[in-house]
C-alpha positions in Angstrom: 101.4 107.4 126.4 99.7 104.4 124.9 97.7 106.7 122.5 101.0 108.3 121.3 102.4 105.0 120.1 99.0 103.9 118.6 98.5 107.1 116.8 102.0 106.8 115.3 101.3 103.3 114.1 97.9 104.3 112.7 99.6 107.2 110.8 101.6 104.9 108.7 98.6 103.1 107.3 96.1 106.1 107.3 97.4 107.7 104.1 96.9 104.6 102.3 93.4 104.2 103.4 92.5 107.8 102.7 93.1 107.1 99.0 90.7 104.2 98.8 87.5 104.8 96.7 85.3 107.6 98.0 82.0 105.8 97.6 82.0 102.6 99.8 79.5 100.8 102.0 80.2 101.2 105.7 79.3 98.4 108.1 79.8 100.3 111.3 76.4 101.8 112.3 76.5 105.1 110.6 76.1 108.6 112.1 72.5 109.5 112.8 71.1 106.0 112.2 70.2 105.3 115.8 67.7 107.4 117.7 69.1 109.6 120.6 67.8 106.9 123.2 69.7 104.1 121.7 72.8 106.2 120.9 73.0 107.3 124.6 72.1 103.8 125.9 74.9 102.1 124.1 77.5 104.9 124.9 76.6 104.6 128.6 76.9 100.7 128.4 80.3 100.9 126.7 81.8 103.7 128.9 82.7 101.5 132.0 84.6 99.1 129.8 86.5 102.0 128.2 87.4 103.3 131.7 88.5 99.9 132.9 90.4 99.4 129.7 92.5 102.5 130.5 93.3 101.3 133.9 94.2 97.8 132.5 96.5 99.4 129.9 98.3 101.6 132.5 98.9 98.5 134.7 100.3 96.5 131.8 102.6 99.3 130.7 103.9 99.8 134.3 104.9 96.1 134.2 106.8 96.3 131.0 107.0 99.3 128.7 107.8 97.1 125.7 104.1 96.1 125.8 103.4 99.4 124.1 104.9 98.2 121.0 102.8 95.1 120.9 99.7 97.1 121.8 100.3 99.7 119.1 100.8 96.8 116.6 97.5 95.2 117.7 95.7 98.6 117.3 97.1 99.0 113.8 96.2 95.5 112.9 92.7 96.1 114.0 92.4 99.5 112.3 93.5 98.2 108.8 91.3 95.1 108.9 88.2 96.9 110.2 88.7 99.6 107.5 88.3 97.0 104.7 84.8 97.3 103.5 83.4 94.5 101.4 80.0 95.0 99.8 77.2 92.8 101.0 73.6 92.4 100.1 71.0 95.1 100.5 73.5 97.9 100.1 75.4 97.2 103.3 78.9 95.7 103.7 80.9 93.6 105.8 84.5 93.7 107.2 86.9 92.0 109.5 87.2 93.3 113.0 90.8 92.6 113.9 90.3 92.9 117.7 90.6 89.2 118.4 94.4 89.2 118.3 94.7 92.1 120.7 92.3 90.4 123.1 94.4 87.1 123.0 97.5 89.0 123.9 96.2 91.6 126.4 92.8 90.5 127.5 89.4 91.9 126.3 89.3 95.2 128.4 92.2 97.1 126.8 90.6 96.5 123.4 87.7 98.9 124.5 90.3 101.6 124.5 91.9 100.5 121.3 88.5 100.3 119.6 87.5 103.8 120.7 90.6 105.2 119.1 90.2 103.2 115.9 86.5 104.1 115.6 87.3 107.8 116.2 89.9 107.6 113.4 87.5 106.0 111.0 84.6 108.2 111.8 86.5 111.5 111.4 88.9 110.7 108.6 87.2 107.9 106.7 83.4 108.7 107.2 83.1 105.0 108.4 80.7 104.8 111.3 80.0 108.0 113.3 80.3 109.9 116.5 76.6 109.6 117.5 76.8 105.8 117.0 80.4 105.6 118.7 78.9 103.8 121.8 77.1 101.2 119.8 80.1 100.4 117.6 82.4 100.3 120.5 80.1 97.8 122.4 79.8 95.5 119.5 83.4 95.4 118.0 85.5 96.4 121.0 83.6 94.9 124.0 81.6 91.9 123.0 84.0 90.6 120.2 87.2 90.8 122.4 85.5 89.2 125.3 84.3 86.3 123.2 87.8 86.0 121.5 89.5 86.0 124.9 87.1 83.3 126.3 87.4 81.1 123.3 91.2 81.3 123.3 91.6 80.5 127.0 89.1 77.7 127.1 90.6 76.2 123.9 94.0 76.1 125.5 92.6 74.5 128.7 90.9 71.8 126.6 94.3 70.9 125.1 93.8 72.5 121.7 96.8 73.8 120.0 97.5 77.5 120.1 97.2 78.0 116.3 93.8 76.4 116.3 92.8 78.3 119.5 93.9 81.7 117.9 91.9 80.8 114.7 88.6 79.9 116.7 89.1 83.0 118.8 89.4 85.5 115.9 86.8 83.6 113.8 84.0 83.5 116.6 84.9 86.9 117.9 84.3 88.3 114.4 81.0 86.5 113.9 79.6 87.5 117.4 80.4 91.1 116.7 78.0 90.9 113.7 75.4 89.2 115.7 75.7 91.9 118.3 75.4 94.7 115.7 72.3 92.9 114.2 70.7 92.8 117.7 71.5 96.5 118.1 69.8 97.3 114.8 66.8 95.1 115.4 66.2 96.8 118.8 66.3 100.2 117.2 64.2 99.2 114.1 61.8 96.3 114.9 59.7 94.9 112.2 56.3 96.6 111.8 54.6 93.1 111.9 57.0 90.5 113.4 58.7 92.8 115.8 62.2 92.4 117.2 62.9 88.8 116.2 61.7 89.2 112.5 63.9 92.3 112.2 66.8 90.4 113.8 66.5 87.6 111.3 66.6 90.1 108.5 69.7 91.9 109.8 71.5 88.7 110.4 70.7 87.6 106.9 72.2 90.7 105.4 75.7 89.8 106.7 75.5 86.0 106.6 76.5 85.6 103.0 79.8 87.5 103.3 80.7 87.4 107.0 81.4 83.6 107.3 84.3 83.7 104.6 85.5 87.0 106.0 85.6 85.6 109.6 87.6 82.5 108.3 90.1 84.9 106.5 90.5 86.9 109.7 91.1 83.8 111.7 93.8 82.5 109.3 95.5 85.9 109.2 95.5 86.3 113.1 97.2 82.8 113.2 100.0 84.0 110.9 100.6 87.3 112.8 100.4 85.4 116.1 103.2 82.8 114.9 105.4 85.7 113.9 105.0 87.4 117.3 105.7 84.1 119.1 108.8 83.7 117.0 110.2 87.3 117.6 108.6 88.4 120.7 108.3 85.1 122.8 109.4 86.6 126.1 106.8 89.3 126.1 104.2 86.8 124.7 105.1 84.4 127.5 104.9 87.1 130.2 101.4 88.0 128.8 100.4 84.3 129.0 99.5 84.3 125.4 101.5 81.2 124.7 
């Protein structure tokens, strides 16, 4: 049922994205770029989070069916942001992730399911990412990123930081750590011939460093704006989700 609402929300933005320029740089690890070993490794690692995410979504929806609307909105928000591909150095690109907001509202595990749906749409319709690298992309963007965002948000509130700042930090750091995770994945798959894993990691991190920091800041600010709108018009549901 949740996929029905999410698909409907994504279909409103999909036609616009389909008419973006054909030639673009895709940050999600592209199809065939990882060896079979690493492709299977990350898929197996991400699978438990996806399964648990389905159970978490089912539990939330059983508590209040109105959560589906918020969940679909978070999915559409993440889909649009993660489809914005901005060229970086070395022929690669960077983009926002958009998963921090959903993690703040629903916790980190449901975002694994949302990420799976988003990455499937992007791989099939936008040639952004790929099916063989789906597990690796889910793990970086829809597992690690949301857990970081959720942890930062909750710890910031406990420290007495205002909700707006907490949302900004959660989205900002969740975005950055996603790219750190992707760099680790690429460095493991392609260690430097001389310096090994660490040298390769520094190179991959350097590729995204120039563009990702301002992108992460922008995502943080945009997440705060959307969060404030949700608090204004859906305060009851946000309060029930313990997101305010």
